[in-house]
Structure formats: C-alpha cells, structure tokens
N, C-alpha and C positions, 0 to 999 in steps of 0.2 A: 329447942331441940324439936325438929320436926320428923314425922315418919314419911319415909318414901318406899316406893317399891323396888325390890332389887332387879336390875335389868336381866338377869339370868333365870331366877326361881320364881319372881314376881311376889316373894313374901316381904312383908313390912320389915323395913329396919330403919336404924336412925341416919339422918342424912349426915352425921358426923363420923360414922364408922368407916374405917378404912378398907374393911372387907365384910362380905356379907356373913353372919355366923351360922346360916343355915348350909348354903352351897360353897362358902370361901369364895367367891368370886372378888377380886380384888377392884376396889371402887376407886382408889385415888389415881389421878393421873388425868389425861385429857378428857374432858367432860363431853367434849363433841364425840369422842371416840365411844363413850359409854351410851350416849343416846342413839348414836348410829347402829351400835350393835342391838340396842333393844328394838329399834326399828326393824332390823333384818330380822330378828326373831319373830316377831308381829307378823311381818310378810309369810315367812316360812311357815307359821301356824296357818295363816289364812288359807295358803296354797294348799296345805294339807287337808285342811278340812274341804275344801272344793273339790280335792281329786277323790277323796272319800264319798263325797255326796254325788259325784259322777259315778262312780262305781256302784253305789246303792242304787241309782235310778236305772243304770244298766241292767242290774240284777233283778230288779222290778220289771222292767219291759222285756227283759229275756223269758221269765216266769210265765208272764202272761201270754206271750206269742207262742210260747211252746205249748202252753196249755190249750190254747185256743186252737193252733194248726196241726200240731203233730201228736198229742196224747190221744190214746184211744178214748171213746164216750165210756162214761160210766165211773166206777171208782176202782181204776186200774192203778198201780203203784207210781206210773210216771205222771199221771195226773195229778195225784196226791203230792208228789214230789214238785211238780212245779208250781202247784198252788202255794206250797210251803216256802218255796224259794222266793217267789213274788211277794208273799206276805212278809217275810224277814227284810227283803229289800225294801218294801214300802215303809215299814217300820223304822228301818235303819237311816232311811232318806229324811223321814219326818223328824228324827232325833237328831241328824246332822244339821239340818236347816235351822232348829232352833238353836242349836250350839252356834252356827254361824251368825244368826240375829242377835244372840248374847254378846258374842264375840266383838261384833261391830259397835255395840253399844258400850263397849268398855272404854275407858279413858287411857290414853297413852302412859 
C-alpha cells in the first residue's frame, strides 16, 4: 500500500482507496481523467499566483509613482498613504514570488 496525493485536495491517501476521506473525491475510474484533472488544477493555481503577483507589482509601482509625482512634500496624509500602499504591494509581491518558486519545485 502506497500513499499518493489526492488530485483535488493534495492530502495523502492510500492508492487503494476508492475515494478521498478528506474531500470525498471519487478516485476510481479513468486514471487519465484523474491525471488530467490534477494538471488542470495545477495550471489554474499557477495562473492565480501569477495574476496576484501582477496586481501586487502594479500596487507597488502605483504607490511609488503617486508618492513621487503627486503627493505633497512633507508628511501629508496622501504621502503616507501612497508609501503604505507601495510597502504593502512590495511585501505582497515578495511573498507571492516565494510561493511561486516553492510551487514550481513541487512534484506533480
């Protein structure tokens, strides 16, 4: 008896199980269909991470651009707000890039 990853929830289950005990995904049937479903889910997760990464980068750039071009000099609320937005965007972008790197290292 070997342990495999469930194609839906990615938790470890027996290769002899007819359904996943965690998410109740039916595992019997066409093995090609199961592998295709797992590949589709992997592609969707990759696309979602890339989209979030793009939004975080746009947020970072927009905050920097607003802070540099339009915010008043000194400690005004819009200067602080734009710097906070750019900081959050930068941190979010770094976290997402690490998640993407770890996701690419995962085995199928």
